[in-house]
Residue frames as a rotation matrix with the C-alpha (Angstrom) as fourth column:
UNK 1
0.146 -0.880 -0.452 -83.65
-0.987 -0.164 0.000 36.24
-0.074 0.446 -0.892 21.79
UNK 2
0.700 0.048 -0.712 -82.80
-0.355 0.889 -0.289 32.90
0.619 0.455 0.640 20.09
UNK 3
0.836 -0.450 0.313 -80.85
-0.110 0.421 0.900 30.47
-0.537 -0.787 0.303 22.14
UNK 4
0.135 -0.918 -0.374 -77.19
-0.960 -0.215 0.182 30.32
-0.247 0.334 -0.909 21.54
UNK 5
0.798 -0.041 -0.602 -75.97
-0.265 0.872 -0.412 27.42
0.542 0.488 0.684 19.43
UNK 6
0.851 -0.418 0.317 -74.01
-0.133 0.413 0.901 25.17
-0.508 -0.809 0.296 21.65
UNK 7
0.793 -0.584 -0.173 -70.28
-0.132 0.112 -0.985 25.34
0.595 0.804 0.011 20.63
UNK 8
0.735 -0.617 -0.282 -66.84
0.522 0.247 0.817 24.55
-0.434 -0.747 0.504 21.69
UNK 9
0.869 -0.472 0.146 -63.92
-0.207 -0.617 -0.760 26.88
0.449 0.630 -0.634 21.03
UNK 10
0.298 -0.850 -0.435 -60.30
0.752 0.490 -0.441 26.32
0.588 -0.196 0.785 21.50
UNK 11
0.955 -0.040 0.294 -58.92
-0.183 -0.859 0.479 28.26
0.233 -0.511 -0.827 24.42
UNK 12
0.288 -0.935 -0.206 -55.14
0.448 0.322 -0.834 28.73
0.846 0.148 0.512 24.70
UNK 13
0.975 0.026 -0.222 -53.94
0.221 -0.256 0.941 29.11
-0.032 -0.966 -0.256 28.25
UNK 14
0.112 -0.937 0.330 -50.67
0.112 -0.318 -0.941 31.25
0.987 0.143 0.069 28.64
UNK 15
0.946 0.270 -0.181 -49.83
0.191 -0.012 0.981 30.50
0.262 -0.963 -0.063 32.26
UNK 16
0.490 -0.810 0.324 -46.69
-0.770 -0.576 -0.275 32.20
0.409 -0.115 -0.905 33.76
UNK 17
-0.181 -0.719 0.671 -44.02
-0.928 0.352 0.127 29.72
-0.327 -0.599 -0.731 34.32
UNK 18
-0.027 0.390 0.920 -45.78
-0.008 0.921 -0.390 26.94
-1.000 -0.017 -0.022 32.62
UNK 19
-0.941 -0.153 0.301 -45.95
0.274 0.174 0.946 25.71
-0.197 0.973 -0.122 29.05
UNK 20
-0.584 0.754 -0.301 -48.95
-0.811 -0.549 0.199 26.63
-0.015 0.361 0.933 26.87
UNK 21
-0.796 0.407 0.447 -52.01
0.263 0.899 -0.350 24.40
-0.545 -0.161 -0.823 27.23
UNK 22
-0.713 0.619 -0.329 -55.10
-0.657 -0.425 0.623 24.05
0.246 0.660 0.710 25.16
UNK 23
-0.819 0.539 0.199 -58.59
0.346 0.740 -0.577 22.54
-0.458 -0.404 -0.792 25.90
UNK 24
-0.618 0.728 0.295 -62.09
0.131 -0.275 0.952 22.72
0.775 0.628 0.075 24.46
UNK 25
-0.899 0.355 -0.256 -64.81
0.173 -0.250 -0.953 24.52
-0.402 -0.901 0.164 26.56
UNK 26
-0.153 0.916 0.372 -68.55
0.932 0.008 0.363 24.78
0.329 0.402 -0.855 26.11
UNK 27
-0.857 -0.296 0.422 -69.33
0.244 -0.954 -0.173 28.42
0.454 -0.045 0.890 26.04
UNK 28
-0.001 0.977 0.213 -72.72
-0.254 -0.206 0.945 27.82
0.967 -0.053 0.248 27.23
UNK 29
-0.126 -0.202 -0.971 -71.42
0.801 0.557 -0.220 26.46
0.585 -0.806 0.092 30.61
UNK 30
0.722 0.564 0.401 -73.01
0.191 -0.720 0.667 28.49
0.665 -0.405 -0.627 33.41
UNK 31
0.835 -0.380 -0.399 -69.92
0.457 0.075 0.886 28.04
-0.306 -0.922 0.237 35.49
UNK 32
-0.269 -0.835 0.481 -67.73
0.963 -0.245 0.113 30.09
0.023 0.493 0.870 33.15
UNK 33
0.690 0.322 -0.648 -67.30
0.343 -0.934 -0.098 33.84
-0.637 -0.155 -0.755 33.60
UNK 34
0.226 -0.558 0.798 -65.81
0.955 -0.034 -0.295 35.71
0.192 0.829 0.526 30.62
UNK 35
0.632 -0.068 -0.772 -63.70
0.352 -0.863 0.364 38.83
-0.691 -0.501 -0.521 31.19
UNK 36
0.781 -0.470 0.412 -61.60
0.307 -0.285 -0.908 41.12
0.544 0.835 -0.078 28.95
UNK 37
-0.018 -0.957 -0.288 -58.12
0.780 0.167 -0.603 42.28
0.625 -0.236 0.744 29.93
UNK 38
-0.587 -0.113 0.802 -59.54
-0.298 -0.890 -0.344 45.16
0.753 -0.441 0.489 31.92
UNK 39
-0.993 0.120 0.021 -61.53
0.030 0.410 -0.912 42.99
-0.118 -0.904 -0.410 34.18
UNK 40
-0.438 0.874 -0.211 -64.98
-0.870 -0.471 -0.145 43.77
-0.226 0.120 0.967 32.53
UNK 41
-0.360 0.338 0.870 -67.39
0.102 0.941 -0.324 40.82
-0.927 -0.028 -0.373 32.35
UNK 42
-0.621 0.122 -0.774 -68.21
-0.762 -0.325 0.560 40.00
-0.183 0.938 0.294 28.76
UNK 43
0.442 0.878 0.183 -70.73
-0.706 0.466 -0.534 37.73
-0.554 0.107 0.826 26.87
UNK 44
0.107 -0.331 0.938 -70.32
0.301 0.909 0.287 34.56
-0.948 0.252 0.197 24.95
UNK 45
0.875 0.216 0.433 -71.00
0.482 -0.309 -0.820 36.52
-0.043 0.926 -0.375 21.73
UNK 46
0.811 -0.584 -0.034 -67.95
-0.580 -0.810 0.086 38.84
-0.078 -0.050 -0.996 22.63
UNK 47
0.051 -0.790 0.611 -65.68
-0.372 0.553 0.746 35.83
-0.927 -0.265 -0.266 23.17
UNK 48
0.379 0.195 0.905 -66.72
0.593 0.700 -0.399 34.32
-0.711 0.687 0.149 19.86
UNK 49
0.968 0.075 0.240 -66.09
0.228 -0.660 -0.715 37.58
0.105 0.747 -0.656 18.04
UNK 50
0.548 -0.832 0.088 -62.69
-0.697 -0.396 0.598 38.06
-0.462 -0.389 -0.797 19.77
UNK 51
0.002 -0.545 0.838 -61.42
0.200 0.821 0.534 34.60
-0.980 0.167 0.111 18.46
UNK 52
0.693 0.305 0.653 -62.29
0.675 0.044 -0.736 35.95
-0.253 0.951 -0.176 14.92
UNK 53
0.951 -0.304 -0.057 -59.91
-0.309 -0.938 -0.160 38.84
-0.005 0.170 -0.986 15.26
UNK 54
0.124 -0.978 -0.170 -56.69
-0.695 0.037 -0.718 36.80
0.709 0.207 -0.675 15.83
UNK 55
-0.212 -0.337 -0.917 -54.85
0.381 0.836 -0.395 34.58
0.900 -0.434 -0.049 18.36
UNK 56
0.456 0.510 0.729 -56.15
-0.560 -0.472 0.680 34.82
0.691 -0.719 0.070 22.02
UNK 57
-0.768 -0.569 -0.295 -54.60
0.003 0.457 -0.889 34.06
0.641 -0.683 -0.349 25.33
UNK 58
0.439 0.882 0.174 -56.87
-0.274 -0.053 0.960 32.98
0.856 -0.469 0.218 28.22
UNK 59
-0.790 -0.539 0.292 -55.98
-0.369 0.038 -0.929 33.18
0.490 -0.841 -0.229 31.94
UNK 60
0.212 0.935 -0.285 -58.20
-0.081 0.308 0.948 31.16
0.974 -0.178 0.141 34.32
UNK 61
-0.887 -0.399 0.234 -58.84
-0.269 0.032 -0.963 31.13
0.376 -0.917 -0.136 37.93
UNK 62
-0.308 0.765 -0.566 -61.36
0.693 0.588 0.417 29.50
0.651 -0.264 -0.711 40.30
UNK 63
-0.218 0.313 0.925 -63.72
-0.541 -0.827 0.153 31.76
0.812 -0.467 0.349 42.28
UNK 64
-0.872 -0.031 0.489 -64.72
-0.469 0.343 -0.814 31.02
-0.143 -0.939 -0.313 45.95
UNK 65
0.016 0.977 0.213 -68.16
-0.770 0.148 -0.621 30.01
-0.638 -0.154 0.754 44.54
UNK 66
-0.053 -0.172 0.984 -66.62
0.195 0.964 0.179 27.39
-0.979 0.201 -0.018 42.27
UNK 67
0.934 0.325 0.145 -67.04
0.210 -0.174 -0.962 29.23
-0.288 0.929 -0.231 39.06
UNK 68
-0.015 -0.956 0.294 -64.11
0.877 0.128 0.463 29.68
-0.480 0.264 0.836 36.71
UNK 69
0.691 0.150 -0.707 -63.13
-0.118 -0.942 -0.315 33.15
-0.713 0.301 -0.633 35.54
UNK 70
0.122 -0.653 0.747 -61.48
0.903 0.385 0.189 33.37
-0.411 0.652 0.637 32.18
UNK 71
0.453 -0.088 -0.887 -59.69
-0.116 -0.992 0.040 36.52
-0.884 0.085 -0.460 31.11
UNK 72
0.525 -0.108 0.844 -59.26
0.797 0.409 -0.444 36.94
-0.297 0.906 0.301 27.34
UNK 73
0.330 -0.519 -0.788 -56.51
-0.242 -0.854 0.461 38.98
-0.912 0.039 -0.408 25.55
UNK 74
0.990 -0.115 -0.083 -55.48
-0.068 0.124 -0.990 39.28
0.124 0.986 0.115 21.88
UNK 75
0.363 -0.931 -0.027 -51.73
0.146 0.028 0.989 38.27
-0.920 -0.363 0.146 21.46
UNK 76
0.290 -0.437 -0.851 -49.26
-0.806 -0.591 0.029 39.48
-0.515 0.678 -0.524 18.93
UNK 77
0.877 -0.108 -0.467 -47.96
-0.306 0.624 -0.719 37.55
0.369 0.774 0.514 15.96
UNK 78
-0.098 -0.991 0.091 -44.58
-0.700 0.003 -0.714 37.49
0.707 -0.133 -0.694 17.76
UNK 79
-0.279 0.176 0.944 -46.11
-0.872 0.365 -0.325 35.75
-0.402 -0.914 0.052 20.74
UNK 80
0.778 0.625 0.065 -47.84
-0.540 0.718 -0.438 33.29
-0.320 0.306 0.896 18.49
UNK 81
0.605 -0.623 -0.496 -44.65
-0.411 0.289 -0.865 32.44
0.682 0.727 -0.081 16.74
UNK 82
-0.385 -0.734 0.560 -42.73
-0.847 0.041 -0.530 32.06
0.366 -0.678 -0.637 20.08
UNK 83
0.058 0.519 0.853 -45.44
-0.807 0.527 -0.266 29.59
-0.587 -0.673 0.450 21.32
UNK 84
0.866 0.471 -0.169 -45.48
-0.457 0.607 -0.650 27.72
-0.204 0.640 0.741 18.23
UNK 85
0.205 -0.937 -0.284 -41.75
-0.679 0.073 -0.730 27.20
0.705 0.342 -0.621 18.29
UNK 86
-0.471 -0.311 0.826 -41.93
-0.872 0.308 -0.381 25.87
-0.136 -0.899 -0.416 21.74
UNK 87
0.470 0.748 0.468 -44.64
-0.530 0.663 -0.528 23.49
-0.706 0.000 0.708 20.71
UNK 88
0.801 -0.171 -0.573 -42.85
-0.512 0.299 -0.805 22.63
0.309 0.939 0.152 17.42
UNK 89
-0.263 -0.962 0.065 -39.59
-0.832 0.192 -0.520 21.85
0.488 -0.191 -0.852 19.33
UNK 90
-0.325 0.190 0.927 -41.51
-0.745 0.552 -0.374 19.46
-0.582 -0.812 -0.037 21.59
UNK 91
0.717 0.683 0.140 -43.29
-0.389 0.558 -0.733 17.63
-0.579 0.471 0.666 18.72
UNK 92
0.488 -0.641 -0.592 -40.14
-0.755 0.032 -0.656 17.48
0.439 0.767 -0.469 16.66
UNK 93
-0.489 -0.706 0.512 -38.65
-0.865 0.468 -0.181 15.19
-0.112 -0.531 -0.840 19.39
UNK 94
0.253 0.611 0.750 -41.40
-0.461 0.758 -0.462 12.69
-0.851 -0.229 0.473 18.64
UNK 95
0.517 -0.051 -0.854 -39.95
-0.847 0.116 -0.519 12.09
0.126 0.992 0.017 15.20
UNK 96
-0.211 -0.539 -0.815 -38.74
-0.462 0.790 -0.403 8.46
0.861 0.292 -0.416 14.78
UNK 97
-0.894 -0.003 0.448 -40.68
-0.395 0.479 -0.784 7.40
-0.212 -0.878 -0.429 17.78
UNK 98
-0.747 0.664 -0.006 -43.83
0.625 0.706 0.332 5.14
0.225 0.244 -0.943 17.99
UNK 99
-0.490 0.713 0.501 -47.14
-0.381 -0.692 0.613 6.92
0.784 0.110 0.611 17.55
UNK 100
-0.747 0.156 0.647 -49.08
-0.648 0.053 -0.760 6.76
-0.152 -0.986 0.062 20.93
UNK 101
-0.862 0.507 -0.015 -51.56
0.507 0.862 0.004 3.95
0.015 -0.004 -1.000 21.56
UNK 102
-0.702 0.710 -0.058 -55.23
-0.638 -0.664 -0.390 5.03
-0.315 -0.236 0.919 21.08
UNK 103
-0.778 0.603 0.179 -58.64
0.629 0.745 0.222 3.58
0.000 0.285 -0.958 20.76
UNK 104
-0.741 0.474 -0.477 -61.23
-0.348 -0.877 -0.331 6.09
-0.575 -0.079 0.815 19.35
UNK 105
-0.026 0.784 0.620 -64.49
0.786 0.399 -0.471 6.18
-0.617 0.475 -0.627 17.31
UNK 106
-0.892 -0.151 0.425 -65.32
0.427 -0.586 0.688 7.87
0.145 0.796 0.587 14.08
UNK 107
-0.722 0.692 0.017 -68.36
-0.616 -0.631 -0.472 10.18
-0.316 -0.351 0.881 13.93
UNK 108
0.059 0.840 -0.539 -70.31
-0.851 0.325 0.413 7.34
0.522 0.434 0.734 12.41
UNK 109
0.627 0.454 0.633 -69.48
-0.778 0.400 0.484 5.05
-0.034 -0.796 0.604 15.18
UNK 110
0.833 -0.366 -0.416 -66.75
0.122 0.854 -0.506 2.86
0.540 0.370 0.756 13.84
UNK 111
0.824 -0.555 -0.112 -63.72
0.142 0.011 0.990 2.05
-0.548 -0.832 0.088 16.08
UNK 112
0.661 -0.751 0.004 -60.19
-0.072 -0.069 -0.995 3.06
0.747 0.657 -0.100 15.06
UNK 113
0.850 -0.502 0.160 -57.16
-0.175 0.016 0.984 2.01
-0.497 -0.865 -0.075 16.95
UNK 114
-0.042 -0.970 -0.240 -53.44
-0.829 -0.100 0.550 1.36
-0.557 0.222 -0.800 16.34
UNK 115
-0.446 -0.122 0.887 -54.10
0.101 0.978 0.185 -2.24
-0.889 0.172 -0.424 15.32
UNK 116
0.595 0.736 0.323 -56.22
0.382 0.094 -0.919 -1.01
-0.707 0.670 -0.225 12.47
UNK 117
0.844 -0.290 -0.452 -53.31
-0.505 -0.714 -0.485 0.98
-0.181 0.638 -0.749 11.02
UNK 118
0.083 -0.798 0.598 -50.61
-0.115 0.588 0.801 -1.86
-0.990 -0.135 -0.043 11.05
UNK 119
-0.287 -0.369 0.884 -48.84
0.761 0.473 0.445 -2.04
-0.582 0.800 0.145 7.73
UNK 120
0.540 0.486 0.687 -50.22
0.805 -0.537 -0.252 1.38
0.246 0.690 -0.681 6.49
UNK 121
-0.811 -0.548 0.206 -48.91
0.501 -0.832 -0.240 4.88
0.302 -0.091 0.949 6.06
UNK 122
0.171 0.919 -0.356 -51.20
0.985 -0.171 0.032 7.16
-0.031 -0.356 -0.934 8.04
UNK 123
-0.710 -0.278 0.647 -51.72
0.281 -0.954 -0.101 10.85
0.646 0.110 0.755 7.64
UNK 124
0.035 0.672 -0.740 -53.28
0.997 -0.073 -0.019 12.37
-0.067 -0.737 -0.672 10.76
UNK 125
-0.498 -0.047 0.866 -54.65
0.300 -0.946 0.121 15.79
0.814 0.321 0.485 10.55
UNK 126
-0.465 0.287 -0.838 -55.43
0.874 -0.006 -0.487 17.34
-0.144 -0.958 -0.248 14.00
UNK 127
-0.769 0.271 0.579 -58.08
0.115 -0.832 0.543 19.99
0.629 0.484 0.609 13.70
UNK 128
-0.557 0.753 -0.352 -61.37
0.630 0.106 -0.769 21.39
-0.542 -0.650 -0.533 15.13
UNK 129
0.049 0.750 0.660 -64.54
0.998 -0.020 -0.052 23.01
-0.026 0.661 -0.750 13.63
UNK 130
0.904 0.331 -0.270 -64.00
0.359 -0.931 0.064 26.60
-0.230 -0.155 -0.961 14.70
UNK 131
0.025 -0.979 -0.200 -60.38
0.337 -0.180 0.924 26.70
-0.941 -0.090 0.326 13.53
UNK 132
0.661 0.364 -0.656 -59.96
-0.373 -0.600 -0.708 28.93
-0.651 0.713 -0.261 10.64
UNK 133
-0.250 -0.824 -0.508 -56.67
-0.946 0.096 0.309 27.72
-0.205 0.558 -0.804 9.26
UNK 134
-0.572 0.098 0.814 -58.03
-0.030 0.990 -0.140 24.09
-0.820 -0.104 -0.563 9.67
UNK 135
0.364 0.897 0.251 -60.94
0.325 0.131 -0.937 24.84
-0.873 0.423 -0.244 7.35
UNK 136
0.531 -0.216 -0.819 -58.83
-0.683 -0.682 -0.263 26.84
-0.502 0.699 -0.509 4.99
UNK 137
-0.446 -0.875 -0.187 -56.54
-0.856 0.355 0.376 23.89
-0.263 0.328 -0.907 4.24
UNK 138
-0.027 0.654 0.756 -59.38
-0.225 0.733 -0.642 21.31
-0.974 -0.187 0.127 3.81
UNK 139
0.855 0.441 -0.275 -59.87
-0.368 0.142 -0.919 21.52
-0.366 0.886 0.284 0.12
UNK 140
0.113 -0.909 -0.402 -56.09
-0.921 0.056 -0.386 20.89
0.373 0.414 -0.830 -0.44
UNK 141
-0.639 -0.316 0.701 -56.20
-0.635 0.731 -0.250 17.91
-0.434 -0.605 -0.668 1.85
UNK 142
0.340 0.808 0.481 -59.19
-0.228 0.567 -0.792 16.55
-0.912 0.159 0.377 0.10
UNK 143
0.679 -0.183 -0.711 -57.26
-0.728 -0.040 -0.685 16.69
0.097 0.982 -0.160 -3.15
UNK 144
-0.496 -0.866 -0.054 -54.53
-0.829 0.492 -0.265 14.42
0.257 -0.087 -0.963 -1.64
UNK 145
-0.397 0.428 0.812 -57.10
-0.396 0.718 -0.573 12.09
-0.828 -0.549 -0.115 -0.09
UNK 146
0.739 0.644 -0.198 -58.76
-0.439 0.238 -0.866 11.82
-0.511 0.727 0.459 -3.56
UNK 147
0.283 -0.642 -0.713 -55.57
-0.916 0.040 -0.400 11.10
0.285 0.766 -0.576 -5.22
UNK 148
-0.751 -0.646 -0.138 -54.66
-0.544 0.723 -0.426 8.20
0.375 -0.245 -0.894 -3.06
UNK 149
0.003 0.854 0.520 -58.22
-0.990 0.077 -0.121 6.93
-0.143 -0.514 0.846 -2.29
UNK 150
0.790 0.390 -0.473 -57.75
-0.526 0.827 -0.198 3.70
0.314 0.405 0.859 -4.10
UNK 151
-0.145 -0.945 -0.293 -54.40
-0.356 0.326 -0.876 2.88
0.923 -0.022 -0.384 -2.45
UNK 152
0.741 0.576 -0.346 -55.08
0.056 0.460 0.886 0.50
0.669 -0.676 0.308 0.39
UNK 153
0.067 -0.849 -0.525 -51.65
0.859 0.316 -0.402 1.22
0.507 -0.424 0.750 1.92
UNK 154
-0.858 -0.252 0.447 -52.58
0.084 -0.928 -0.362 4.77
0.506 -0.273 0.818 2.92
UNK 155
0.028 0.936 -0.351 -55.07
0.967 0.064 0.248 6.02
0.255 -0.346 -0.903 5.46
UNK 156
-0.714 -0.148 0.685 -56.10
0.067 -0.987 -0.144 9.61
0.697 -0.057 0.715 6.12
UNK 157
0.081 0.715 -0.694 -57.49
0.908 0.235 0.347 10.27
0.411 -0.659 -0.630 9.56
UNK 158
-0.427 -0.137 0.894 -58.54
0.021 -0.990 -0.142 13.58
0.904 -0.042 0.425 11.12
UNK 159
-0.216 0.258 -0.942 -58.84
0.933 0.338 -0.122 13.55
0.287 -0.905 -0.313 14.92
UNK 160
-0.263 0.230 0.937 -60.76
-0.144 -0.970 0.197 16.32
0.954 -0.083 0.288 16.62
UNK 161
-0.978 -0.158 -0.133 -61.17
0.100 0.200 -0.975 16.90
0.181 -0.967 -0.179 20.41
UNK 162
-0.555 0.820 0.137 -64.84
-0.830 -0.557 -0.027 17.87
0.054 -0.128 0.990 19.78
UNK 163
-0.375 0.565 0.735 -67.97
-0.173 0.736 -0.655 15.84
-0.911 -0.373 -0.178 20.34
UNK 164
-0.679 0.139 0.721 -69.72
0.662 0.540 0.520 14.02
-0.317 0.830 -0.458 17.40
UNK 165
0.345 0.938 -0.023 -72.71
0.814 -0.312 -0.490 16.34
-0.467 0.151 -0.872 17.42
UNK 166
0.437 -0.250 -0.864 -70.64
-0.219 -0.961 0.167 19.51
-0.872 0.116 -0.475 16.69
UNK 167
-0.668 -0.740 -0.082 -68.47
-0.221 0.092 0.971 17.78
-0.711 0.666 -0.225 13.99
UNK 168
-0.438 0.469 0.767 -71.52
0.797 0.597 0.091 16.35
-0.415 0.651 -0.636 12.24
UNK 169
0.654 0.648 -0.392 -73.09
0.430 -0.744 -0.512 19.82
-0.623 0.166 -0.764 12.09
UNK 170
0.011 -0.790 -0.613 -69.91
-0.402 -0.565 0.721 21.07
-0.916 0.238 -0.324 10.63
UNK 171
-0.823 -0.396 0.408 -69.73
0.087 0.622 0.778 18.27
-0.562 0.676 -0.477 7.97
UNK 172
0.135 0.956 0.259 -73.24
0.730 0.081 -0.679 19.25
-0.670 0.281 -0.687 6.77
UNK 173
0.919 0.285 -0.273 -71.83
0.099 -0.835 -0.541 22.39
-0.382 0.470 -0.796 5.35
UNK 174
0.238 -0.901 -0.362 -68.15
-0.965 -0.261 0.014 21.63
-0.107 0.346 -0.932 4.65
UNK 175
0.915 0.063 -0.399 -66.55
-0.240 0.879 -0.412 18.66
0.325 0.473 0.819 3.00
UNK 176
0.057 -0.954 0.295 -63.50
-0.989 -0.014 0.145 16.82
-0.134 -0.300 -0.945 4.67
UNK 177
0.619 0.280 -0.733 -62.76
-0.627 0.738 -0.247 13.53
0.472 0.613 0.633 3.06
UNK 178
-0.560 -0.828 -0.016 -60.63
-0.593 0.414 -0.691 12.14
0.579 -0.377 -0.723 5.81
UNK 179
-0.025 0.559 -0.829 -61.81
0.601 0.671 0.434 9.54
0.799 -0.487 -0.352 8.34
UNK 180
-0.117 0.037 0.992 -63.11
-0.498 -0.867 -0.026 11.87
0.859 -0.497 0.120 11.07
UNK 181
-0.191 0.010 -0.982 -62.42
0.752 0.644 -0.140 10.71
0.631 -0.765 -0.130 14.60
UNK 182
0.331 0.393 0.858 -64.02
-0.209 -0.856 0.472 12.60
0.920 -0.336 -0.201 17.51
UNK 183
0.942 0.078 0.327 -63.04
-0.328 -0.001 0.945 13.09
0.074 -0.997 0.025 21.17
UNK 184
0.525 -0.818 -0.233 -59.30
0.476 0.510 -0.716 12.87
0.705 0.265 0.658 20.69
UNK 185
0.807 -0.176 0.564 -58.31
-0.420 -0.842 0.338 14.99
0.416 -0.510 -0.753 23.67
UNK 186
0.732 -0.535 0.422 -56.18
-0.125 0.504 0.855 12.30
-0.670 -0.678 0.302 25.39
UNK 187
0.453 -0.620 0.640 -54.32
0.870 0.464 -0.166 11.47
-0.194 0.632 0.750 22.14
UNK 188
0.593 -0.229 0.772 -53.67
0.255 -0.855 -0.450 15.16
0.763 0.464 -0.449 21.53
UNK 189
0.815 -0.407 0.413 -52.25
-0.567 -0.412 0.713 15.54
-0.120 -0.815 -0.567 25.02
UNK 190
0.718 -0.523 0.460 -50.04
0.340 0.839 0.424 12.51
-0.608 -0.148 0.780 24.48
UNK 191
0.340 -0.452 0.825 -48.64
0.912 -0.057 -0.407 14.09
0.231 0.890 0.393 21.38
UNK 192
-0.334 -0.457 -0.825 -48.37
0.737 -0.672 0.073 17.57
-0.587 -0.583 0.561 22.97
UNK 193
-0.441 0.254 0.861 -50.51
0.754 -0.415 0.509 19.31
0.486 0.874 -0.009 20.38
UNK 194
-0.465 0.181 -0.866 -51.25
0.627 -0.623 -0.467 22.83
-0.625 -0.761 0.176 21.45
UNK 195
-0.322 0.299 -0.898 -51.97
-0.553 -0.830 -0.078 24.60
-0.769 0.471 0.433 18.15
UNK 196
0.008 0.431 0.902 -54.01
0.582 0.732 -0.355 23.72
-0.813 0.528 -0.245 15.06
UNK 197
0.958 0.285 -0.041 -53.93
-0.288 0.950 -0.122 22.39
0.005 0.129 0.992 12.46
UNK 198
-0.116 -0.975 0.190 -51.07
-0.895 0.186 0.405 20.03
-0.430 -0.123 -0.894 12.65
UNK 199
0.789 0.357 -0.501 -50.42
-0.568 0.736 -0.369 17.05
0.237 0.575 0.783 10.37
UNK 200
-0.079 -0.783 0.617 -48.43
-0.780 0.434 0.451 13.99
-0.621 -0.445 -0.645 11.50
UNK 201
0.477 0.130 -0.869 -47.36
-0.750 0.576 -0.325 11.26
0.458 0.807 0.372 9.12
UNK 202
0.138 -0.494 0.859 -46.41
-0.651 0.608 0.454 7.75
-0.746 -0.622 -0.238 10.38
UNK 203
-0.536 -0.410 -0.738 -44.81
-0.831 0.412 0.374 4.98
0.150 0.814 -0.562 8.36
UNK 204
0.202 0.672 -0.713 -46.01
-0.528 0.687 0.498 1.40
0.825 0.276 0.494 8.02
UNK 205
-0.398 -0.388 -0.831 -44.42
0.544 0.630 -0.554 0.57
0.739 -0.673 -0.039 11.32
UNK 206
0.621 0.729 -0.288 -46.31
0.659 -0.288 0.695 3.18
0.423 -0.622 -0.659 13.09
UNK 207
-0.177 -0.829 -0.530 -43.28
0.918 -0.333 0.215 5.48
-0.355 -0.449 0.820 13.52
UNK 208
0.753 0.446 -0.484 -43.75
0.296 -0.886 -0.357 9.25
-0.588 0.126 -0.799 13.35
UNK 209
-0.083 -0.768 0.636 -41.77
0.978 0.059 0.198 10.44
-0.190 0.638 0.746 10.20
UNK 210
-0.645 -0.060 0.762 -43.21
0.447 -0.839 0.311 14.05
0.620 0.541 0.568 9.52
UNK 211
-0.052 0.624 -0.780 -44.79
0.820 -0.419 -0.390 16.87
-0.570 -0.660 -0.489 11.51
UNK 212
-0.681 -0.123 0.722 -46.33
0.635 -0.591 0.498 19.57
0.366 0.797 0.480 9.23
UNK 213
-0.396 0.571 -0.719 -47.99
0.521 -0.506 -0.688 22.84
-0.756 -0.647 -0.097 10.35
UNK 214
0.595 0.795 0.119 -50.44
0.617 -0.356 -0.701 25.02
-0.515 0.491 -0.703 8.58
UNK 215
0.915 -0.112 -0.387 -49.01
-0.265 -0.892 -0.367 27.06
-0.304 0.439 -0.846 5.72
UNK 216
0.037 -0.999 0.020 -45.85
-0.666 -0.010 0.746 24.98
-0.745 -0.041 -0.666 5.33
UNK 217
-0.355 -0.044 -0.934 -46.43
-0.922 0.182 0.341 23.73
0.155 0.982 -0.106 1.80
UNK 218
-0.144 0.308 0.940 -48.52
-0.657 0.681 -0.324 20.94
-0.740 -0.665 0.104 3.24
UNK 219
0.869 0.494 0.032 -49.72
-0.321 0.612 -0.722 19.41
-0.376 0.618 0.691 -0.08
UNK 220
0.417 -0.772 -0.480 -46.16
-0.650 0.116 -0.751 19.34
0.636 0.625 -0.453 -1.58
UNK 221
-0.449 -0.683 0.576 -44.78
-0.893 0.319 -0.319 17.73
0.034 -0.657 -0.753 1.59
UNK 222
0.094 0.629 0.771 -47.56
-0.530 0.688 -0.496 15.10
-0.843 -0.362 0.398 1.79
UNK 223
0.906 0.345 -0.248 -47.36
-0.372 0.365 -0.853 14.23
-0.204 0.865 0.459 -1.74
UNK 224
0.133 -0.939 -0.316 -43.56
-0.744 0.116 -0.658 13.85
0.655 0.323 -0.683 -1.78
UNK 225
-0.467 -0.302 0.831 -43.69
-0.821 0.496 -0.281 11.65
-0.327 -0.814 -0.480 1.35
UNK 226
0.344 0.689 0.638 -46.35
-0.400 0.722 -0.564 9.40
-0.850 -0.061 0.524 0.00
UNK 227
0.820 -0.135 -0.556 -44.72
-0.532 0.176 -0.828 9.10
0.209 0.975 0.073 -3.48
UNK 228
-0.120 -0.960 -0.254 -41.34
-0.717 0.261 -0.646 8.17
0.686 0.104 -0.720 -2.07
UNK 229
-0.700 -0.215 0.681 -42.84
-0.696 0.419 -0.583 5.77
-0.160 -0.882 -0.443 0.70
UNK 230
0.417 0.892 0.176 -45.71
-0.788 0.451 -0.418 3.91
-0.452 0.036 0.891 -0.79
């Protein structure tokens, strides 16, 4: 059997009494044990297929041998919306506050930090390669990036928590015309980002002005903000 392609998938943890958390995991990690909601051990392929069917919750616990058990379960649209609202309420509080400090690198090795963004309006699109809605909205985002590509007062940045290798493989088959930034996990945590994609717009002072989720007329909102603020 051919070796599995190393991949990272977003796992959404719904932990009783706590807020929702998200983190990237390597499905080939030998220290991970995958189970369905009946306790049956499952394969990596099963996990990948489950994520294609809809939103998934994952509960984790450590075994005595140090391995991590992950139990997967499909969640309803109602649960998804409730979790999204909790997250949205948290991120909405960031409006009119300073965007967090960061120092990251693009997939081609160029450094990007807050200092590089001074005096510019910045459109941040937080995404990852196996996120269906992220990929779906890329053609529209590319249109906006193309429209403003000659305007030096605007920057389009797309942070992903994934590693360079995975992102580069993705970009060989899909076009995304933003400045792609890898390994953004800490920045995502600072912002409280749990679901993807989400777009954050900052003004020329680095203040967060807009938070836009997938499907919320993103192109119209982006175009309107840029037209009114450039």
